[in-house]
N, C-alpha and C positions, 0 to 999 in steps of 0.2 A: 504494500500500500504506500509506504514512504517513497519507494523508488518511482511509482507511477506519479505521485504528487510532485516530486522533484522534477521529473521529466516535463510534466504539464506546466509547471512554473517557469521552466527554462523557455518553453515555446512562447508563452504569453509575454514574458519579459523581452524576448527577442523581437516580437512584433511591435511592442511599445517602443523599443529602442530605435527601430527603423523609422517610426513615425515621429518620435520626439527625441532627437539626438541629444538635446541638452540634459536630458535625464539619464542618459546611458550609464554614466559612471555611478550615479547613485543607485540605480536599479541593479546594476551588476554587483555592486557591493552588498546590497541587501540580499540578493540571491545567494551569493557565496556564503554569507553569514547564516542564512536559513539552512542551506545544505549542510554546512559544518556543524551547526547546532543539532540538526536532526541526526546526523551520523554519530555525534558524541553521545546523544541520548540513547541511540540504539546500542552503542557499545556498552554503556552503563547498565542498560536494562538486561542485557544478556548474561551478566555475571551474577551469580548467587553468592551471598555471604558465606564464608567458610564456617561450617558447624563442627562442634566438638562436644565431648562429654563434660560440659561446663559444671553441671550440678554434682558430678562425682569427684571433682578435683579437691584435694586436701590442701588447705592453707596452713602452713606450719612456719613457726618462727625459727630463724637461724641468726647467728650473731657473729660478727667479726670485729677486729680492731685494725686501725690503720697501721700497716707494717713499716718497719724501718727499710731504708734503702739497703740493697744487698750487693756485696762485692766478694769475689774470691781472691785468694792470694797465690801467686802474684796477680795483679789486676788485669793482665793482658787477656784478650780473647784471640784465639787463633783463627784468622780469617781464611776463607776459601781461596783467597789470592796469596796467602802466605804472610800477609801483614799482621802486625800485633797491636791493634788499636786498644787504647784505654778510654772507655766511654761509660756513661751511666747505664745502668741496667734496670732490673725489676725492683718493685717495691716503692714505698714512699707516697708523697703527694706530688704529682707532676703538674705544675702550675700552668705551663705554657704549651702543653700538648694535650688537648682534650677532644671530646667528640666533635667530629667534623674537620679536625686538623690533619695534616699529612701524617701518614703512618710510615713514610719512606724517607722523606727529606729531613733528616735530623742526625745529630752527632750522638747517637745512642744505640743500644742493642737490646731488643726485646722490651722496649719501653712500654709500660702499662699506663694508659691515659688516665688523667684525672686522679682518682683516689684508689689506692690498693688496700684491700682488706685481706687478712689471713686469720686463722684460728690459732691462738697461743698454745694449744695443746700439742702443736707440732704438725708439720705439713704431711706427715705419713699417718696421722691419727684418723680414726673413724669420724671424729668430730670435724676435722678439716675437710674430709671428703664429703661429709654431710653439708657443710657450708657451700662447697663448690657445686655439688650435684643439685641441691634443692634451690639454689639461687638461679632464677631464670631471667633471661634478658627482658627488661621492662618491669621487673618487680619493684615495688615501692621500698625505699630505704629511709629509715629515720635515725638521725644522730641522737644518741641517748646519753652522751657525756661531753664535757668540755664547753667551751664558749659558743659552739655552734649547736648546742643541744636544742632539739625541736625542729631543726631544719630537715627537709625531705628532698630526696633525689631518687635516682633509678639505677638499677644494675645495668651496666653497658657491656660487660665482658667477663669471661672466665678463662683463666690461664692454667693449662695443664702442667704437671711436673711440680710447679710451685704451689699449686692448688689455690691460687689467688682469685679474688673476685674484685672487679673494678666497678666503681660507682662514680656518677657524675651528677651535677646539680645545675638547674636552670639558672640560678642566680650566681654570678661569679663572685659576689661579695662573700659567699659562704666560705670560699677558700682562704680568706684572710683570717677566719675564725678557727679553722681546723688545725689540730696538732697531732703529731705522731702519738699513737696509743689511744686516741679517741675511739669509743665504741659505737658501733652502728647495728641497728636492729633491721633485719630484712624479712619482709612478709613473703616468704617463699610460696609461690603458687605457679603451677604449670606442669610439674612432674606427674606423669601418668596420663597426659593429654592424648586422646585418640580422636582422629578426625572421622566424622560420621557421614559426610556427603561428598567425599572424594575417595576413589579407590587407589591403592598402591602408593600412597604418600604417608610418610611418618613424620610426626612433629616431635621435637625435643629441644630442651633449653629455652623455650619460648613461653612468655606469660600471656594471659588473656589481655592484659593492657596493650601489649605489642600487637597481638592479633587484631584488636580493635583499631589501633593506629594504622596498621597496614591495610585494613579493610577500607578505612576512610581515604587512604591514599590510592585506592583502586584495585586492591587484591580481591580475588574472588574465584569462584568455580565456573568454568565455561560450560556451555550446553553440551560440549563433547566430553565433559567430566574431567577436565584438567584444572589443576591449580594454576591460576595466572597471577604473576607477581612482578613488580618492577624491581630491577636491580641496577646498581651503579656501574658494575664492572662484571665482565664475563671472564672466567679463568679456566684454562685447560687443565684437566686432572694430571696430565703428564708431568707438571712441574710441582705437584704437591710433595711435601717432604716430611719433616719431623711430626710424629703423631700417627703415621702409617704403622700398622701392626697392632694398634689398640683393638681390643675385642668389644669396645663400645664407644659411643660418641656422646654420652650423656653428661660429660664433664669436660672441662678444658677445651682444647682446640687442636688444629693441625696447620702446618706452616706452608706458605707459598714461597717456593725457591725463586729468587730473583737474580740468578747469576748468568742468565742468557739475555743479553741486551736486545737481540732481535725479537725474542718473545715478549720482553717488557714493552717494547715499542708497539708491537702488533696489537697487544691487548690493552695498552694504556695503563700498565701496572704502576708506573711511576706516579700516577695520580691517585693511588689508593689513599683513603682517609680512614681514620678511626671512626667506627660506626657505620661504614659502608655496608649495604646489603649487597651481597655478591652471589653469583651463580658459578658453581664448579661443574663443568661439563664432563661427563663420563666418570663421575665420582659417586660412589654409593657408600653412605655412612649408616646404613640401617642396623648393622650388627658389627660395628667396627668400621675402619676406613680403608676402602679398597678402590682400585681402578676397575671400572666396568663400563664397557661400551654401551651407550644409550642411557645410562643413569644420569640423574641430575641431583645435585645437592645445593641448597640455598643456605647461606651462612652470613655471619657478620664479622667484620674485622675488629679484633679485640686486643691485639698487641702489635708492636711495631716491628720494623725490619731488623734483620740480623746479618752480620758478615760471616757467621759460622756456617760451615758446609751443612746443607740439608735443612737450614732454618730460614726464616723470613717472617713476614707479617702473618699473624695467627688468625684462623677462621674458626668460629664456634658454629656448629650446625644448628639450623632452625627447622628446616624441612629437608627430607631426602626421599627420592623415589628410584627404586631399582629399575622400574620400567620406563623412567623418564616421563612420568605423567605430570610434568610441570612445564608450563609455558612462561617464558620470560620476555620482558620488554625493557629496553635500556632507558634509564631515567637518572640523571645526575643528582636528583633530590632524594634518591633512595638511600637515606642516611638517618641514623638514630637522632641526630641533631634536629632534623625537621620532624621526625616521627614522635619524639618523646620530650624534647627540651625547648620547644618553641611554643 
């Protein structure tokens, strides 16, 4: 019906233009606007909101403290090029690299954006793993000690190995109040999520809050039964590194190797930002992280680049499909800064 109406409108407008040349530009502009608006509406109408077992999800408190900056001795990192850089690494409060900032262009290695939380019982403890697994991207976080007590933010990342959880705040003034050792309460919600109106897609590490934000930004299920989602960058699975071999992807991340300049340029990897929603093509993280032709994994950039062989910007899984039942569209605004912090 819409196509017939658009065709008829074009004929009428053309006849008017031939008779009244002075109105040609105005009418043509109105026609273009009408067709574009109709097509946009049709695109929006055809997507169904993603559904999941919302009423079954368990909301559980976990808690972390702001961790100290970490350094090994000696402080050198052995780079894949044989260099021995000394640069900042994981932990602490990172004031000038936050959500939306470059995850590549910095004098750092495995930098964790904004605020790093860990569990004081030790990174190998069950409590530490509970903090990392139960914290989902987009979960609400509340500061419960120190000068920033009462301020709220969101979980923006999870780092494997160190079992860290990263948090950011909408108001930059909060960072002036925070101190190392301050405690934060996380409203853990999202683990156990099962999608109910799309087949062959698993969700993990994602909160209902982020599901809602992505839906508002255009995510949905197509009439063909695929999950459609905007991504900032598309990544080939062939360059994924550290984190491969894990038997699950419900915590932490795995790394994008950036040692091939030709690949970096082809896929625009130098433009990666903290919080970018990305698609890894031919990657399946349903039961661990593997290369599989046709599979698609959607994730978020959670820590920065590294010079160490096999390492690079970290990706935490949000959705994965063994059968590739995910449709992607490029959008530079597909970033947690726009989804959660504005």
